[in-house]
N, CA, C and O atoms as a GROMACS GRO file, in nm:
protein
  592
    1UNK      N    1   8.273   2.686   4.490
    1UNK     CA    2   8.282   2.798   4.584
    1UNK      C    3   8.336   2.747   4.717
    1UNK      O    4   8.285   2.650   4.773
    2UNK      N    5   8.437   2.811   4.765
    2UNK     CA    6   8.493   2.767   4.893
    2UNK      C    7   8.399   2.800   5.009
    2UNK      O    8   8.346   2.910   5.019
    3UNK      N    9   8.381   2.702   5.097
    3UNK     CA   10   8.306   2.725   5.220
    3UNK      C   11   8.156   2.707   5.212
    3UNK      O   12   8.091   2.682   5.314
    4UNK      N   13   8.097   2.719   5.093
    4UNK     CA   14   7.951   2.709   5.083
    4UNK      C   15   7.914   2.661   4.942
    4UNK      O   16   7.971   2.707   4.843
    5UNK      N   17   7.818   2.570   4.935
    5UNK     CA   18   7.773   2.523   4.804
    5UNK      C   19   7.675   2.623   4.744
    5UNK      O   20   7.621   2.708   4.815
    6UNK      N   21   7.653   2.613   4.615
    6UNK     CA   22   7.557   2.700   4.548
    6UNK      C   23   7.417   2.686   4.605
    6UNK      O   24   7.342   2.783   4.612
    7UNK      N   25   7.382   2.564   4.646
    7UNK     CA   26   7.248   2.542   4.703
    7UNK      C   27   7.236   2.608   4.840
    7UNK      O   28   7.128   2.654   4.877
    8UNK      N   29   7.347   2.613   4.916
    8UNK     CA   30   7.345   2.684   5.044
    8UNK      C   31   7.331   2.835   5.023
    8UNK      O   32   7.259   2.903   5.097
    9UNK      N   33   7.399   2.886   4.922
    9UNK     CA   34   7.386   3.028   4.888
    9UNK      C   35   7.241   3.057   4.848
    9UNK      O   36   7.184   3.160   4.886
   10UNK      N   37   7.182   2.966   4.772
   10UNK     CA   38   7.043   2.983   4.728
   10UNK      C   39   6.949   2.995   4.848
   10UNK      O   40   6.862   3.082   4.850
   11UNK      N   41   6.966   2.909   4.947
   11UNK     CA   42   6.879   2.914   5.066
   11UNK      C   43   6.888   3.050   5.135
   11UNK      O   44   6.789   3.100   5.188
   12UNK      N   45   7.008   3.110   5.133
   12UNK     CA   46   7.027   3.240   5.198
   12UNK      C   47   6.974   3.356   5.115
   12UNK      O   48   6.929   3.456   5.171
   13UNK      N   49   6.977   3.344   4.984
   13UNK     CA   50   6.940   3.455   4.897
   13UNK      C   51   6.799   3.446   4.839
   13UNK      O   52   6.748   3.543   4.782
   14UNK      N   53   6.737   3.332   4.853
   14UNK     CA   54   6.609   3.305   4.786
   14UNK      C   55   6.504   3.413   4.810
   14UNK      O   56   6.429   3.446   4.719
   15UNK      N   57   6.498   3.470   4.929
   15UNK     CA   58   6.396   3.570   4.960
   15UNK      C   59   6.430   3.706   4.901
   15UNK      O   60   6.343   3.793   4.892
   16UNK      N   61   6.554   3.727   4.862
   16UNK     CA   62   6.597   3.858   4.816
   16UNK      C   63   6.586   3.876   4.664
   16UNK      O   64   6.547   3.983   4.617
   17UNK      N   65   6.619   3.771   4.588
   17UNK     CA   66   6.622   3.786   4.444
   17UNK      C   67   6.607   3.651   4.376
   17UNK      O   68   6.635   3.547   4.436
   18UNK      N   69   6.563   3.654   4.250
   18UNK     CA   70   6.554   3.527   4.176
   18UNK      C   71   6.694   3.477   4.140
   18UNK      O   72   6.786   3.556   4.120
   19UNK      N   73   6.708   3.347   4.133
   19UNK     CA   74   6.840   3.287   4.114
   19UNK      C   75   6.846   3.206   3.985
   19UNK      O   76   6.757   3.125   3.956
   20UNK      N   77   6.952   3.230   3.908
   20UNK     CA   78   6.984   3.150   3.790
   20UNK      C   79   7.115   3.080   3.823
   20UNK      O   80   7.217   3.145   3.846
   21UNK      N   81   7.113   2.949   3.824
   21UNK     CA   82   7.234   2.871   3.854
   21UNK      C   83   7.317   2.852   3.728
   21UNK      O   84   7.264   2.816   3.623
   22UNK      N   85   7.446   2.875   3.740
   22UNK     CA   86   7.546   2.839   3.639
   22UNK      C   87   7.640   2.742   3.708
   22UNK      O   88   7.695   2.774   3.813
   23UNK      N   89   7.658   2.626   3.649
   23UNK     CA   90   7.742   2.527   3.717
   23UNK      C   91   7.832   2.454   3.619
   23UNK      O   92   7.796   2.428   3.504
   24UNK      N   93   7.947   2.422   3.667
   24UNK     CA   94   8.040   2.340   3.591
   24UNK      C   95   8.034   2.196   3.636
   24UNK      O   96   8.092   2.108   3.572
   25UNK      N   97   7.964   2.170   3.746
   25UNK     CA   98   7.959   2.035   3.802
   25UNK      C   99   7.815   1.995   3.835
   25UNK      O  100   7.790   1.933   3.938
   26UNK      N  101   7.723   2.029   3.750
   26UNK     CA  102   7.583   2.000   3.777
   26UNK      C  103   7.546   1.857   3.748
   26UNK      O  104   7.598   1.795   3.656
   27UNK      N  105   7.455   1.807   3.828
   27UNK     CA  106   7.398   1.675   3.802
   27UNK      C  107   7.247   1.687   3.817
   27UNK      O  108   7.196   1.791   3.860
   28UNK      N  109   7.177   1.582   3.783
   28UNK     CA  110   7.031   1.586   3.786
   28UNK      C  111   6.981   1.614   3.928
   28UNK      O  112   6.888   1.693   3.945
   29UNK      N  113   7.039   1.553   4.027
   29UNK     CA  114   6.996   1.575   4.165
   29UNK      C  115   7.011   1.719   4.209
   29UNK      O  116   6.922   1.776   4.272
   30UNK      N  117   7.124   1.779   4.174
   30UNK     CA  118   7.147   1.920   4.210
   30UNK      C  119   7.049   2.012   4.139
   30UNK      O  120   6.997   2.106   4.198
   31UNK      N  121   7.025   1.984   4.011
   31UNK     CA  122   6.933   2.069   3.936
   31UNK      C  123   6.791   2.058   3.990
   31UNK      O  124   6.720   2.158   3.999
   32UNK      N  125   6.750   1.937   4.025
   32UNK     CA  126   6.616   1.919   4.083
   32UNK      C  127   6.606   1.992   4.216
   32UNK      O  128   6.507   2.060   4.242
   33UNK      N  129   6.708   1.978   4.300
   33UNK     CA  130   6.707   2.046   4.430
   33UNK      C  131   6.704   2.198   4.412
   33UNK      O  132   6.632   2.268   4.484
   34UNK      N  133   6.781   2.249   4.317
   34UNK     CA  134   6.784   2.394   4.292
   34UNK      C  135   6.647   2.443   4.244
   34UNK      O  136   6.599   2.546   4.291
   35UNK      N  137   6.586   2.371   4.154
   35UNK     CA  138   6.456   2.413   4.100
   35UNK      C  139   6.347   2.404   4.208
   35UNK      O  140   6.262   2.492   4.217
   36UNK      N  141   6.351   2.298   4.289
   36UNK     CA  142   6.255   2.288   4.400
   36UNK      C  143   6.277   2.400   4.501
   36UNK      O  144   6.183   2.443   4.568
   37UNK      N  145   6.401   2.445   4.512
   37UNK     CA  146   6.434   2.553   4.604
   37UNK      C  147   6.399   2.691   4.551
   37UNK      O  148   6.420   2.791   4.619
   38UNK      N  149   6.346   2.697   4.428
   38UNK     CA  150   6.301   2.824   4.374
   38UNK      C  151   6.388   2.885   4.267
   38UNK      O  152   6.363   2.997   4.224
   39UNK      N  153   6.491   2.814   4.222
   39UNK     CA  154   6.575   2.868   4.115
   39UNK      C  155   6.491   2.884   3.988
   39UNK      O  156   6.403   2.804   3.960
   40UNK      N  157   6.519   2.989   3.914
   40UNK     CA  158   6.448   3.011   3.788
   40UNK      C  159   6.505   2.926   3.676
   40UNK      O  160   6.432   2.885   3.585
   41UNK      N  161   6.634   2.900   3.682
   41UNK     CA  162   6.698   2.822   3.577
   41UNK      C  163   6.824   2.757   3.632
   41UNK      O  164   6.878   2.801   3.733
   42UNK      N  165   6.870   2.653   3.566
   42UNK     CA  166   6.990   2.579   3.604
   42UNK      C  167   7.065   2.550   3.475
   42UNK      O  168   7.028   2.461   3.399
   43UNK      N  169   7.171   2.626   3.450
   43UNK     CA  170   7.243   2.617   3.323
   43UNK      C  171   7.382   2.559   3.343
   43UNK      O  172   7.458   2.606   3.428
   44UNK      N  173   7.417   2.457   3.264
   44UNK     CA  174   7.552   2.400   3.273
   44UNK      C  175   7.652   2.485   3.194
   44UNK      O  176   7.619   2.539   3.088
   45UNK      N  177   7.775   2.494   3.247
   45UNK     CA  178   7.883   2.564   3.175
   45UNK      C  179   7.945   2.467   3.076
   45UNK      O  180   7.949   2.347   3.105
   46UNK      N  181   7.992   2.510   2.965
   46UNK     CA  182   7.979   2.645   2.910
   46UNK      C  183   7.834   2.667   2.865
   46UNK      O  184   7.767   2.575   2.817
   47UNK      N  185   7.788   2.788   2.881
   47UNK     CA  186   7.649   2.819   2.851
   47UNK      C  187   7.640   2.905   2.725
   47UNK      O  188   7.723   2.992   2.702
   48UNK      N  189   7.540   2.878   2.647
   48UNK     CA  190   7.514   2.956   2.526
   48UNK      C  191   7.472   3.097   2.569
   48UNK      O  192   7.388   3.114   2.658
   49UNK      N  193   7.528   3.198   2.506
   49UNK     CA  194   7.503   3.337   2.542
   49UNK      C  195   7.353   3.370   2.537
   49UNK      O  196   7.302   3.438   2.625
   50UNK      N  197   7.284   3.323   2.434
   50UNK     CA  198   7.141   3.356   2.422
   50UNK      C  199   7.059   3.292   2.534
   50UNK      O  200   6.963   3.352   2.581
   51UNK      N  201   7.096   3.171   2.577
   51UNK     CA  202   7.026   3.107   2.689
   51UNK      C  203   7.051   3.183   2.819
   51UNK      O  204   6.959   3.203   2.899
   52UNK      N  205   7.174   3.224   2.839
   52UNK     CA  206   7.208   3.299   2.960
   52UNK      C  207   7.134   3.432   2.963
   52UNK      O  208   7.076   3.469   3.066
   53UNK      N  209   7.135   3.504   2.853
   53UNK     CA  210   7.066   3.634   2.848
   53UNK      C  211   6.915   3.617   2.868
   53UNK      O  212   6.852   3.699   2.935
   54UNK      N  213   6.858   3.513   2.811
   54UNK     CA  214   6.714   3.488   2.829
   54UNK      C  215   6.684   3.456   2.976
   54UNK      O  216   6.583   3.502   3.029
   55UNK      N  217   6.769   3.378   3.040
   55UNK     CA  218   6.748   3.344   3.181
   55UNK      C  219   6.761   3.468   3.270
   55UNK      O  220   6.682   3.487   3.362
   56UNK      N  221   6.860   3.552   3.243
   56UNK     CA  222   6.879   3.674   3.321
   56UNK      C  223   6.760   3.769   3.297
   56UNK      O  224   6.712   3.833   3.391
   57UNK      N  225   6.713   3.777   3.174
   57UNK     CA  226   6.597   3.861   3.143
   57UNK      C  227   6.474   3.814   3.222
   57UNK      O  228   6.402   3.896   3.279
   58UNK      N  229   6.450   3.684   3.225
   58UNK     CA  230   6.337   3.630   3.305
   58UNK      C  231   6.355   3.664   3.453
   58UNK      O  232   6.260   3.703   3.520
   59UNK      N  233   6.477   3.648   3.501
   59UNK     CA  234   6.504   3.676   3.643
   59UNK      C  235   6.478   3.824   3.675
   59UNK      O  236   6.420   3.855   3.779
   60UNK      N  237   6.518   3.913   3.587
   60UNK     CA  238   6.494   4.055   3.609
   60UNK      C  239   6.345   4.087   3.608
   60UNK      O  240   6.298   4.168   3.689
   61UNK      N  241   6.270   4.024   3.519
   61UNK     CA  242   6.125   4.046   3.514
   61UNK      C  243   6.059   3.997   3.642
   61UNK      O  244   5.972   4.064   3.698
   62UNK      N  245   6.100   3.880   3.689
   62UNK     CA  246   6.046   3.826   3.815
   62UNK      C  247   6.082   3.919   3.931
   62UNK      O  248   5.998   3.947   4.016
   63UNK      N  249   6.206   3.966   3.935
   63UNK     CA  250   6.249   4.056   4.041
   63UNK      C  251   6.167   4.185   4.041
   63UNK      O  252   6.129   4.234   4.147
   64UNK      N  253   6.141   4.239   3.923
   64UNK     CA  254   6.060   4.361   3.914
   64UNK      C  255   5.918   4.338   3.963
   64UNK      O  256   5.862   4.421   4.034
   65UNK      N  257   5.860   4.225   3.925
   65UNK     CA  258   5.723   4.193   3.970
   65UNK      C  259   5.719   4.175   4.122
   65UNK      O  260   5.627   4.223   4.187
   66UNK      N  261   5.818   4.106   4.177
   66UNK     CA  262   5.823   4.085   4.322
   66UNK      C  263   5.843   4.217   4.396
   66UNK      O  264   5.782   4.240   4.500
   67UNK      N  265   5.929   4.303   4.342
   67UNK     CA  266   5.951   4.433   4.403
   67UNK      C  267   5.822   4.513   4.404
   67UNK      O  268   5.789   4.577   4.504
   68UNK      N  269   5.748   4.510   4.292
   68UNK     CA  270   5.621   4.583   4.284
   68UNK      C  271   5.521   4.530   4.387
   68UNK      O  272   5.450   4.609   4.450
   69UNK      N  273   5.515   4.399   4.404
   69UNK     CA  274   5.424   4.340   4.503
   69UNK      C  275   5.462   4.382   4.644
   69UNK      O  276   5.376   4.421   4.723
   70UNK      N  277   5.592   4.375   4.676
   70UNK     CA  278   5.636   4.416   4.810
   70UNK      C  279   5.610   4.565   4.834
   70UNK      O  280   5.570   4.605   4.943
   71UNK      N  281   5.632   4.645   4.732
   71UNK     CA  282   5.610   4.789   4.742
   71UNK      C  283   5.462   4.818   4.766
   71UNK      O  284   5.427   4.901   4.850
   72UNK      N  285   5.375   4.751   4.691
   72UNK     CA  286   5.231   4.770   4.708
   72UNK      C  287   5.186   4.726   4.847
   72UNK      O  288   5.107   4.795   4.912
   73UNK      N  289   5.238   4.613   4.892
   73UNK     CA  290   5.201   4.564   5.024
   73UNK      C  291   5.247   4.661   5.133
   73UNK      O  292   5.174   4.685   5.229
   74UNK      N  293   5.366   4.717   5.119
   74UNK     CA  294   5.417   4.814   5.217
   74UNK      C  295   5.330   4.939   5.219
   74UNK      O  296   5.300   4.992   5.326
   75UNK      N  297   5.288   4.986   5.101
   75UNK     CA  298   5.202   5.103   5.094
   75UNK      C  299   5.066   5.074   5.159
   75UNK      O  300   5.014   5.158   5.233
   76UNK      N  301   5.010   4.958   5.132
   76UNK     CA  302   4.882   4.920   5.193
   76UNK      C  303   4.895   4.908   5.344
   76UNK      O  304   4.804   4.946   5.418
   77UNK      N  305   5.008   4.856   5.391
   77UNK     CA  306   5.030   4.844   5.535
   77UNK      C  307   5.038   4.982   5.599
   77UNK      O  308   4.988   5.002   5.710
   78UNK      N  309   5.101   5.077   5.530
   78UNK     CA  310   5.106   5.214   5.581
   78UNK      C  311   4.966   5.273   5.594
   78UNK      O  312   4.935   5.339   5.693
   79UNK      N  313   4.882   5.249   5.494
   79UNK     CA  314   4.744   5.298   5.501
   79UNK      C  315   4.671   5.235   5.619
   79UNK      O  316   4.602   5.303   5.694
   80UNK      N  317   4.688   5.105   5.634
   80UNK     CA  318   4.624   5.033   5.744
   80UNK      C  319   4.671   5.085   5.879
   80UNK      O  320   4.592   5.099   5.972
   81UNK      N  321   4.799   5.114   5.888
   81UNK     CA  322   4.856   5.165   6.013
   81UNK      C  323   4.802   5.304   6.049
   81UNK      O  324   4.810   5.345   6.165
   82UNK      N  325   4.749   5.376   5.951
   82UNK     CA  326   4.693   5.510   5.976
   82UNK      C  327   4.552   5.504   6.037
   82UNK      O  328   4.501   5.605   6.084
   83UNK      N  329   4.492   5.387   6.034
   83UNK     CA  330   4.358   5.374   6.091
   83UNK      C  331   4.363   5.377   6.243
   83UNK      O  332   4.456   5.324   6.305
   84UNK      N  333   4.262   5.440   6.303
   84UNK     CA  334   4.251   5.435   6.448
   84UNK      C  335   4.206   5.296   6.490
   84UNK      O  336   4.166   5.215   6.406
   85UNK      N  337   4.213   5.269   6.619
   85UNK     CA  338   4.169   5.139   6.670
   85UNK      C  339   4.022   5.114   6.633
   85UNK      O  340   3.987   5.004   6.590
   86UNK      N  341   3.939   5.215   6.650
   86UNK     CA  342   3.796   5.200   6.622
   86UNK      C  343   3.772   5.179   6.472
   86UNK      O  344   3.687   5.100   6.432
   87UNK      N  345   3.848   5.250   6.390
   87UNK     CA  346   3.834   5.232   6.245
   87UNK      C  347   3.875   5.091   6.203
   87UNK      O  348   3.814   5.033   6.114
   88UNK      N  349   3.976   5.037   6.267
   88UNK     CA  350   4.016   4.898   6.238
   88UNK      C  351   3.907   4.800   6.279
   88UNK      O  352   3.880   4.703   6.208
   89UNK      N  353   3.844   4.826   6.393
   89UNK     CA  354   3.733   4.740   6.437
   89UNK      C  355   3.619   4.745   6.335
   89UNK      O  356   3.564   4.642   6.297
   90UNK      N  357   3.585   4.866   6.292
   90UNK     CA  358   3.477   4.882   6.194
   90UNK      C  359   3.516   4.812   6.064
   90UNK      O  360   3.435   4.740   6.006
   91UNK      N  361   3.638   4.833   6.020
   91UNK     CA  362   3.684   4.768   5.896
   91UNK      C  363   3.676   4.616   5.906
   91UNK      O  364   3.629   4.549   5.814
   92UNK      N  365   3.722   4.562   6.018
   92UNK     CA  366   3.719   4.417   6.036
   92UNK      C  367   3.577   4.363   6.028
   92UNK      O  368   3.554   4.259   5.967
   93UNK      N  369   3.483   4.433   6.088
   93UNK     CA  370   3.344   4.388   6.082
   93UNK      C  371   3.286   4.405   5.942
   93UNK      O  372   3.208   4.320   5.897
   94UNK      N  373   3.322   4.511   5.873
   94UNK     CA  374   3.276   4.530   5.736
   94UNK      C  375   3.329   4.419   5.645
   94UNK      O  376   3.260   4.374   5.554
   95UNK      N  377   3.452   4.375   5.670
   95UNK     CA  378   3.512   4.270   5.589
   95UNK      C  379   3.440   4.136   5.606
   95UNK      O  380   3.450   4.049   5.520
   96UNK      N  381   3.368   4.121   5.716
   96UNK     CA  382   3.293   3.996   5.736
   96UNK      C  383   3.157   4.002   5.667
   96UNK      O  384   3.081   3.906   5.670
   97UNK      N  385   3.126   4.117   5.605
   97UNK     CA  386   3.000   4.130   5.533
   97UNK      C  387   2.888   4.194   5.613
   97UNK      O  388   2.773   4.199   5.568
   98UNK      N  389   2.920   4.244   5.729
   98UNK     CA  390   2.817   4.306   5.812
   98UNK      C  391   2.775   4.441   5.756
   98UNK      O  392   2.854   4.512   5.694
   99UNK      N  393   2.650   4.474   5.780
   99UNK     CA  394   2.594   4.603   5.741
   99UNK      C  395   2.623   4.705   5.850
   99UNK      O  396   2.658   4.669   5.962
  100UNK      N  397   2.608   4.833   5.816
  100UNK     CA  398   2.634   4.940   5.914
  100UNK      C  399   2.555   4.919   6.042
  100UNK      O  400   2.608   4.935   6.152
  101UNK      N  401   2.428   4.883   6.027
  101UNK     CA  402   2.341   4.864   6.143
  101UNK      C  403   2.394   4.750   6.232
  101UNK      O  404   2.392   4.761   6.354
  102UNK      N  405   2.441   4.643   6.171
  102UNK     CA  406   2.495   4.530   6.245
  102UNK      C  407   2.626   4.567   6.315
  102UNK      O  408   2.650   4.528   6.429
  103UNK      N  409   2.711   4.642   6.245
  103UNK     CA  410   2.837   4.687   6.304
  103UNK      C  411   2.808   4.776   6.424
  103UNK      O  412   2.871   4.763   6.529
  104UNK      N  413   2.711   4.866   6.408
  104UNK     CA  414   2.673   4.956   6.518
  104UNK      C  415   2.627   4.875   6.639
  104UNK      O  416   2.667   4.904   6.752
  105UNK      N  417   2.545   4.775   6.615
  105UNK     CA  418   2.497   4.690   6.724
  105UNK      C  419   2.612   4.616   6.791
  105UNK      O  420   2.620   4.609   6.914
  106UNK      N  421   2.702   4.559   6.710
  106UNK     CA  422   2.816   4.483   6.764
  106UNK      C  423   2.908   4.570   6.849
  106UNK      O  424   2.963   4.523   6.949
  107UNK      N  425   2.924   4.695   6.809
  107UNK     CA  426   3.018   4.784   6.878
  107UNK      C  427   2.950   4.875   6.980
  107UNK      O  428   3.016   4.954   7.048
  108UNK      N  429   2.819   4.865   6.989
  108UNK     CA  430   2.746   4.949   7.084
  108UNK      C  431   2.754   5.097   7.049
  108UNK      O  432   2.771   5.182   7.136
  109UNK      N  433   2.742   5.126   6.920
  109UNK     CA  434   2.752   5.264   6.873
  109UNK      C  435   2.631   5.297   6.787
  109UNK      O  436   2.555   5.209   6.748
  110UNK      N  437   2.615   5.423   6.759
  110UNK     CA  438   2.506   5.467   6.671
  110UNK      C  439   2.544   5.436   6.526
  110UNK      O  440   2.660   5.440   6.488
  111UNK      N  441   2.443   5.405   6.448
  111UNK     CA  442   2.467   5.374   6.307
  111UNK      C  443   2.532   5.492   6.235
  111UNK      O  444   2.618   5.473   6.149
  112UNK      N  445   2.492   5.613   6.270
  112UNK     CA  446   2.550   5.732   6.209
  112UNK      C  447   2.701   5.739   6.238
  112UNK      O  448   2.779   5.777   6.150
  113UNK      N  449   2.741   5.704   6.359
  113UNK     CA  450   2.883   5.703   6.396
  113UNK      C  451   2.958   5.600   6.312
  113UNK      O  452   3.070   5.626   6.266
  114UNK      N  453   2.898   5.485   6.292
  114UNK     CA  454   2.961   5.379   6.212
  114UNK      C  455   2.976   5.425   6.067
  114UNK      O  456   3.078   5.397   6.003
  115UNK      N  457   2.876   5.497   6.016
  115UNK     CA  458   2.887   5.548   5.879
  115UNK      C  459   3.004   5.646   5.867
  115UNK      O  460   3.072   5.647   5.764
  116UNK      N  461   3.028   5.725   5.968
  116UNK     CA  462   3.141   5.818   5.967
  116UNK      C  463   3.273   5.740   5.969
  116UNK      O  464   3.365   5.770   5.893
  117UNK      N  465   3.281   5.639   6.057
  117UNK     CA  466   3.402   5.556   6.063
  117UNK      C  467   3.424   5.484   5.931
  117UNK      O  468   3.536   5.476   5.881
  118UNK      N  469   3.316   5.432   5.875
  118UNK     CA  470   3.325   5.360   5.747
  118UNK      C  471   3.379   5.453   5.639
  118UNK      O  472   3.465   5.414   5.560
  119UNK      N  473   3.329   5.574   5.633
  119UNK     CA  474   3.376   5.671   5.533
  119UNK      C  475   3.524   5.701   5.552
  119UNK      O  476   3.598   5.714   5.454
  120UNK      N  477   3.566   5.713   5.677
  120UNK     CA  478   3.708   5.740   5.704
  120UNK      C  479   3.796   5.621   5.663
  120UNK      O  480   3.904   5.639   5.607
  121UNK      N  481   3.748   5.501   5.692
  121UNK     CA  482   3.821   5.380   5.652
  121UNK      C  483   3.836   5.376   5.501
  121UNK      O  484   3.945   5.351   5.449
  122UNK      N  485   3.728   5.400   5.431
  122UNK     CA  486   3.731   5.394   5.285
  122UNK      C  487   3.827   5.500   5.228
  122UNK      O  488   3.901   5.473   5.133
  123UNK      N  489   3.824   5.619   5.286
  123UNK     CA  490   3.911   5.726   5.240
  123UNK      C  491   4.058   5.694   5.268
  123UNK      O  492   4.143   5.706   5.180
  124UNK      N  493   4.089   5.653   5.391
  124UNK     CA  494   4.228   5.624   5.428
  124UNK      C  495   4.284   5.505   5.351
  124UNK      O  496   4.402   5.503   5.315
  125UNK      N  497   4.199   5.407   5.325
  125UNK     CA  498   4.244   5.288   5.252
  125UNK      C  499   4.236   5.308   5.100
  125UNK      O  500   4.281   5.222   5.023
  126UNK      N  501   4.179   5.421   5.058
  126UNK     CA  502   4.164   5.454   4.915
  126UNK      C  503   4.085   5.345   4.842
  126UNK      O  504   4.123   5.300   4.734
  127UNK      N  505   3.976   5.305   4.904
  127UNK     CA  506   3.888   5.203   4.847
  127UNK      C  507   3.757   5.268   4.805
  127UNK      O  508   3.702   5.351   4.877
  128UNK      N  509   3.709   5.232   4.688
  128UNK     CA  510   3.583   5.288   4.639
  128UNK      C  511   3.464   5.200   4.671
  128UNK      O  512   3.349   5.244   4.657
  129UNK      N  513   3.489   5.077   4.713
  129UNK     CA  514   3.380   4.985   4.745
  129UNK      C  515   3.427   4.887   4.852
  129UNK      O  516   3.547   4.873   4.876
  130UNK      N  517   3.332   4.820   4.913
  130UNK     CA  518   3.366   4.717   5.012
  130UNK      C  519   3.442   4.603   4.944
  130UNK      O  520   3.534   4.547   5.002
  131UNK      N  521   3.403   4.570   4.822
  131UNK     CA  522   3.472   4.463   4.749
  131UNK      C  523   3.620   4.499   4.730
  131UNK      O  524   3.707   4.414   4.746
  132UNK      N  525   3.647   4.624   4.695
  132UNK     CA  526   3.786   4.667   4.679
  132UNK      C  527   3.858   4.667   4.814
  132UNK      O  528   3.976   4.632   4.822
  133UNK      N  529   3.788   4.706   4.920
  133UNK     CA  530   3.846   4.703   5.054
  133UNK      C  531   3.885   4.560   5.093
  133UNK      O  532   3.990   4.538   5.152
  134UNK      N  533   3.801   4.465   5.059
  134UNK     CA  534   3.830   4.323   5.087
  134UNK      C  535   3.957   4.281   5.012
  134UNK      O  536   4.044   4.215   5.070
  135UNK      N  537   3.968   4.318   4.884
  135UNK     CA  538   4.088   4.283   4.806
  135UNK      C  539   4.213   4.346   4.865
  135UNK      O  540   4.318   4.282   4.872
  136UNK      N  541   4.203   4.472   4.908
  136UNK     CA  542   4.318   4.540   4.968
  136UNK      C  543   4.360   4.471   5.098
  136UNK      O  544   4.478   4.452   5.125
  137UNK      N  545   4.260   4.433   5.179
  137UNK     CA  546   4.289   4.364   5.305
  137UNK      C  547   4.357   4.230   5.279
  137UNK      O  548   4.448   4.191   5.353
  138UNK      N  549   4.314   4.160   5.176
  138UNK     CA  550   4.376   4.032   5.141
  138UNK      C  551   4.521   4.052   5.099
  138UNK      O  552   4.609   3.974   5.137
  139UNK      N  553   4.547   4.157   5.020
  139UNK     CA  554   4.684   4.182   4.974
  139UNK      C  555   4.779   4.210   5.089
  139UNK      O  556   4.896   4.170   5.084
  140UNK      N  557   4.730   4.277   5.193
  140UNK     CA  558   4.816   4.310   5.306
  140UNK      C  559   4.818   4.198   5.409
  140UNK      O  560   4.892   4.202   5.507
  141UNK      N  561   4.735   4.096   5.386
  141UNK     CA  562   4.732   3.981   5.476
  141UNK      C  563   4.649   4.003   5.600
  141UNK      O  564   4.668   3.936   5.702
  142UNK      N  565   4.557   4.097   5.593
  142UNK     CA  566   4.471   4.124   5.709
  142UNK      C  567   4.364   4.018   5.721
  142UNK      O  568   4.294   3.987   5.624
  143UNK      N  569   4.351   3.962   5.839
  143UNK     CA  570   4.247   3.864   5.867
  143UNK      C  571   4.148   3.929   5.962
  143UNK      O  572   4.181   3.963   6.076
  144UNK      N  573   4.024   3.947   5.914
  144UNK     CA  574   3.922   4.016   5.994
  144UNK      C  575   3.903   3.948   6.129
  144UNK      O  576   3.880   4.016   6.229
  145UNK      N  577   3.912   3.816   6.134
  145UNK     CA  578   3.891   3.743   6.259
  145UNK      C  579   3.997   3.780   6.363
  145UNK      O  580   3.968   3.787   6.482
  146UNK      N  581   4.120   3.804   6.317
  146UNK     CA  582   4.228   3.842   6.409
  146UNK      C  583   4.209   3.981   6.466
  146UNK      O  584   4.252   4.010   6.577
  147UNK      N  585   4.143   4.068   6.389
  147UNK     CA  586   4.126   4.206   6.433
  147UNK      C  587   4.002   4.226   6.519
  147UNK      O  588   3.982   4.335   6.573
  148UNK      N  589   3.919   4.125   6.530
  148UNK     CA  590   3.797   4.140   6.610
  148UNK      C  591   3.823   4.112   6.756
  148UNK      O  592   3.731   4.120   6.838
   0.00000   0.00000   0.00000
């Protein structure tokens, strides 16, 4: 490729899609570097049709799984963004394992008020339990310590 090596292209595209290398000038060093860089496969030309199709099929499956993860994370982030400041505070404290009474004490609020905030958090985040809320927070990369 004029102007850029395949490994340079890989560095630029790695975050967007899975990469299957086809090369006419491959060596062990290049293949190792490509695989360490996240390539799914490194095939020398001429390539057997069945190997190429299998590699492309794997790449498509990986791309679909990654797209689903990004899509889920974006949806969870949207839910999180719908929380009020106070609801985020309550959620962060709940994620640390605190009880309603403890959250109320920490925030200087009535326990009944915290129960209302907790119910709103659970509804907006579409969580049926605190354990599920913790898993959702982990998926979106929320760190309770950062939100406190």
